N, C-alpha and C positions, 0 to 999 in steps of 0.2 A: 176310869173304868165306865166306862158304858155301851151304852147299844144305837146303832147310828143309820140313818135309811136315806136314800138318797133319790131323784131320776132327773133324768136329762133329759128336755122332752115333755112335751103337754103331761095332762096328767091331771085326777083329782084328788087335791089338797083333800076330799074327804074320807078318798081311798087310803090316802099315805098314814094320814094319820092312826085309818084303822093297821094299818102296817106297824108303824110306831108304840103303836098301846101295845102289838104283840111285845115284846122287847122292854117291855118294862120292864121287866125281873133285873132287866142288864143296868138300869136307871132309875129308881126307887127313890131317889130322893130332889127329882126333878125333871122339868122334862120343857123343848121348846121345838122353833121353827122359824122356817124363813120359805114365803116365796117368795119367786122368779118371772120373771116372762116365759123366757128357756129352763128351766130346773124348780126342784123344791129343796132343801137342806129341812129334813128333823130329826133328833136328840133326844135318847132319856140321859140321863147323871146318875154316878156315885158319883160323889163330894170326897174327891184324895187332896190334892193340893187348889191352893185357892178358894175352898171353900168359901167361901161371901161373893167372890168377881170371879169365879169360872166361871159361870153358869153362858151356856154354848144356843145359837148357833155364833158363835165367834167372829167376830167385825172389826174392819183397819177402822186405824184413829179417820183415814179420811171419811169413811163410811162407802158402801157399795161392793165389797168384799167382803164373803162370809164361809167358816170354816165350821163342817164339823167333824169329830175323833171320836177315836174308841184306843183309851190305849194310854204308855208313858213314852216321854221323852225324857233321859235319864242326864245326857248332858246337855237338858235346853238353857242352863243356865251361861255355860260357857253361849255355846250360840249367841244367846239376845245380848254378853258382852260385844261378840264380833257385830252384830245384827246394825252397828250405829243409826237404828230407827226409833221412832215411840212406842212403846206396849204400853196397853188399857189392860192387862190385867198380868198373875204373877202367875196362871196356865201356863201349862208347860205346852201345851197343845198351841197354843200361841205362836210360838216360835216356826214354828210347820204354817202357818197362814202368813208367813212374812216371807218366807222362802219360799215357799207356790207364789204365790201373788207378788214376790219381790224380779225374784231371776227365775222360777220354773220347776219343773215336777224333777227336774235334775239336780237340782238341789236339794230334796232330800237325801241323799248318802249320804251327805252331815250329819245325821240324826241317827245317833246308836239308842234303842227304846224299842217298843212295841207299838205298833200302831196298827190304824185303818183310818181316810183319811177323808174326806172331800170336799172341793170347794167349790163355789160359784159365784160369780159378779158379774155386777147386772147390764158391765160391758161386754156382758156371752161369755166371754171362758169357765170353762169348768174342766176340772181339775180331780180325778179317782185314786186313790193311792195304798198300796201294803207293804207294812214291814216288808224287805227283805226274809226272815225267816218264815216269815209265816203266821209269825205269834197268835197275834189278833185274827178274829176268821173277819171277811169277805167276804161273801154272795150280788153276782150281780145278774140279768137277768134284759133280753132287751127285744121283744116285737112291738112291729109294725111304727118300725124305726124312734120307739120308746127307748130308755136304756133306765133302769130302776138299780139299788142296790141295796143290800141289809146283810143288816152284825149276822142275822142265821135262817134258817131254809124257810123254816115254815111261818117264816113273817113273810111272804110271798103271799097274792093271793093266788087262788088255784088256776086260774089262766094264766097265772108265771112259772105259774111253778115247772110246767116240760120243760126250759131252759134256763134254768137255773144250774148254776155250775159253777164252781170255787175261784174266785177273784186272784191270777198269781203273782207268788209272794214278788216283792222283787221289781213290782212293774205298776207303771203309771198307765193311766189312760185318759184322752183329751177329748173329745169329740171329731177333730177335724185330723188327728195323729194316731189315735187309734192307742195299740197300744204299746210303750216304748222302756224296756231296762233301764232302769235309775241303779242298784246293785245287785249284790249276788250274796243268799248264807254262803256260797264256798268261793270265799276271795281266786282269784286266776293266776294270781300268785302273790307265792308265800320261799322266806326265806328260814330252813330251818335252823335253830338255836342255839351254839355250839352246847357240848351233850355236857359237860363242867353247868351250863345253866339249865339243863331241861327241871331239874328241882324245882330247886328255888324259883323260878321265873312260875313255873305253876302254882303253884302255893299265891304268888305274888299279887296274879294276874287277875286268881277268884277272890281274893281278898278285896279287891277294888271293886270289883263286877259287885257282890254282894255288898258289900259299902253302899257303894252307887242309888240302889236300889231300896235302899233304906228310905230314899226318898221319901215325904208329906209331909200332908198334914194330920194326922193323920194314923191313930199306932197297925205300927205289922210285925208278925209272924209270922212261926218258917211251919209249914204241914212238917213234922216230924213220923218217916215210919219202925224207922231202928237203923232203916239202912242206911251202907256208904254216903249217897248220895245228900241227902236233907239232913243225915248225923254234920255232916260239914259243915251245909252253908250255916243249921243255927251253932254252929261253933263259932264263925267268924263271925255273925250275929249277935251274938249274945256278948260280946266285949265289945263291943261297938253302943246300946243298947248299956250296958253301966257307964260305957265314955259318960254318952247324953244324960246320965242321974235314971237312965230308968232300966225296968226288969223285961226280960224277951219273952212273949209268949211263946208257947210251943203248944201243939196240938195233933192225940193222936187216934189211929183205933184201929177197933176191931172185935172179933169173939172176942171172949172173955180168957182162953185158954190160947190165945194165941203166938207165935213169939216173937212180931214186930208187934204190938204191945209194949208184951218189954224189954224188949230190947230199948225201943224210946221211954220210958220209964227210966234205960240209968244210965241213960245220955244228955236225960234233962238234969237228974239229977247229979250228974257230973256235973253239969253249966250250970245247975241253978237259976235254975230258966221258971216262971210260971206254967209248970205246967198242966193241961187237961185233958183225959184221956176219955173216949166217949166208945162205950161197946154195943153192939148189934144183935141180935137172936138173926135165928132164921125164918125164923116169920119177916121183922120188919126187914129182911132183903129180902125174899122174896116182892112184900107189896109194894120194894121201892119201884122193882124195877122198871116198871114201863115206864114212871115219872121221869127214871135214868136213860134207858132209851131213847126217850121222848125228848132228852136235853141232849144226851150228842148226837144228837141225828144219828146216831148209825146201829147198825145191825151185829156187829161184827164181833166173837167170842167173847178171844180179847180185853175188848176195849170196855165191851163189857162190863165185864167181873173187876174188873180193875176200877170203872168209870164202879157200882154199887156205891165200896166203903168210900172212896171218897164222896160222894156225892152227898150219906149221910155223914163226911165227919164235915161238911163242907157245913151242911144246913146247922150243924151243930155253931162251928169257930165263929160262922156269919155275925151270935149272937156275941158276941167279941172284942171283933177288930174286922178293917175294911180289906184289910192288906194280907193275902199272908207271903215268902218266899216258898216256892221249892223246887229240889232234887230235878222236876227234866232236863234232860239232854247229856245226861253226864256218861249214861249205857252207850249211846251215839258218838259221843267225841272220845273217849278213851275206851270201847269194847269192851263195855262192859256186859252184852249179849252173848244166853249160852252158845246159839249158836255161834258165832264171834271166836272159838275158841277152836274151835274145828279147820280155822284159816292160819294159815302156816306162813305162806304170801306176803312180807310185809308191803311189797305193792297190792296185792290182791285186798291185804284185808285194810290200806287208808282207802283205796277203792270206795269199795264199802261203808266205810265210814261215810265218804260224802253224799252215796244215796241216800242213805238215813237219814244224815243234817237235811239234804234239800226236800226229803216227803219228811221229816217232821210236820207241818202244815198240813196235813190229809189223818195225823195218825193223831200219837198222844198230846197236842196241844192243843187238837181241838178237843177231844175227850176233856183236858187240864182246864179248858179255859166256862164249856158249857156246864160242868156238872158244881165248879165256883159261879159264875151267875149267874145259875139256876138261883143263886139267893141270894146275891145281887155282893163278890164277894170278889175282890178284885188276887189275884197270882199270875204271883213274877217269877221269874224263870234266870236265878245269873246263870247259871251253866251256859246260857242261851248267844245270853249278851256279846255283841261284836266283837271285843277284844278276845275276851273268851276265844271264842268260836280260831281267830284267823292268830290264835297264839298255837290251843291242842293239834289245828290241821297240820300247823310248821313244825309238828313235833315227831322225830321220827317213829313211823311207827312198828317199829321193831321193840320198841320199848313200850308199845303195848299191844305182841302179843300175850298170850295164855299159853303155857306149858305145865314143865310134871314142875315142880312146884313151884311154880309161881303162878297165885291166884289173877282173876279178873280185879285192873285198874289198881295194877299193882302201884305204878307210875305216881299214882292218887294217891296213895294212901301211904308212897315214902314219904312225900311232898309236906302232909297234914300230921310228918310221924310228933307225936306229942301232946297235937288236938285234941285225943282223946287217945282215952284207953285203948290196950294195946289188941284186949277181948271185942270190944266195938269196936274198933279203928281198920279190926285185919276178920271179921265178921262176913262169914261163905253169904253170897248172893241170895234173896228170896224175889219172882217175883213179885211184886205189889200184893195180887190178886190170894197166890195163896198165902205169901205170911201173913195178915190183914185175915184169912180163912175163908172169905168169898166164893173161894174154888171150890171149899170141902160143903158150905153150906148153899150155893146156885144148880150147880151143872145136874146133878144125879136128880135135884129136882120138877128144874127144870126140863132136861126128856123126858119125864112122868106123863107131863101136858100134852107128848105128844107121841104119835102110833107108827108105826114104822109105815102101815099104811100111807099115812097121811102126807112122813117125810119122804115117800118114792113119789106119791102121787106130785106134791109138790117142791120138790130140790129143784126143777130144772123153770125156774118162778124167775131167774138169775141166772146171767152168765159172768165168768160160772158160778156152779148149778153150787147150788148151798149143801156143805162141807157135811154137818150133824143138824140131828129133832133139835136139838139145843139154836143152831143156829137161824131153826126155821124158826120158834119160838120169841124168837128177837124177830125176828123179820115181820114174820104178824102185828106187833106190833110196833114196830117204823110201816109198813103200810096204811097204818090205818089214818098214822101221823101226816105221813108225806104221800096222799094217794095218787097227790099227780105225778111226784118228784119222778124222775128218772132213775132206778137202782146205781146201774153207772156215769151217773153225776156225783155218786156222795162219796162221803167217806169209807159206808164201810167196800168201794172196789177196791183203794189203794189196799185197807190192809189185807187182798183178800189177793191179791194177785201175786 
């Protein structure tokens, strides 16, 4: 996990180095850059795989071809075995260097992981690409024949910010061919499994994903909210750690009397994890707000409220591990959101699930990335492993419908019967911002900072208009941080659409 900056075309190396410095929090362990006639690549590194040899920019054995990357390739060992070429490092990102350099960007479809890559070669080739789900961030801006890329919006200088926008997931870009899709978050063709295989298959695919994402040369922990999704991730990771002679680290956060904290404690005790829980006060949450809004680069109230406890959890967790697994993505795949219980037609529900998966890169995934990487902590999302997505979206949608006597994500709960005590496995879902106590702490206090007159006078500063005084308060912070970025190009636009 790292931060990257790149440019195709001319440009000042000093300016680009300044952009890289703004991403130091994403990679506090190391940094590097390379300048070519037609471009520039820069990298800040959080060392997780090949701690000693994985410094970037990576270069091919023959030289002259370079790559910077942000993220992880979970099937890199398999790709290495198939490549038949010499590698200089054990870095998982090096497989992308060879795939793009030898076969072209379409070969990235073979990767299972979360990533943003930029490759540049002395022969003039230049390629940028982002994983098909959009788990890892990448932004770009084009001006006067030059194209710049960075992991976060605020890395761009003010004169570049008006044109900054998210780079599309599953696409590559070259100066000659423009944007070309190499993969999609939602597969085009899916074959439904036999109904008799649904429960066991769901369990097996998630177990494989969690175990695949335990890779690395550092300890991996779990953000444990006490809800179903993170509890299942911990229930899979804990025995994996035991088989490998270690104990799983779990981390939870909340106000002292929050239900999430109590539930997480129960899960940790049942799984015998090395558990740490952190509490926060209303004053601490309010104090963290401006930094949270700046970190997630969004003013959507729902994202902000859930980001505040996660931000404080990540800050404390980074003192103990460099990598955590989270439960992001389960609601989008198994119909876990409350509003989805109102959808009764299987076809309509499946269409909504596909829509939410396609939109994750503009919402929860970027909140998850920013609050962790603000503290040099990598977050991995096993529910959004490509194999899990393919399986989950192939399942009959009628088995995901919530109704009388049928709790949300019943299929997922049935798949892991016996892995957790029943009172935890069948616990009713609470939104993280609610279960951790953030909503109670934030909303009323924040709204008091904005008068009704101010709200009426400023709510039309964006289109569509701001909805509440709380949202206006967050927008004011956002506006100071990204004064030259158009709100219509940001994550908040997608959250509010």
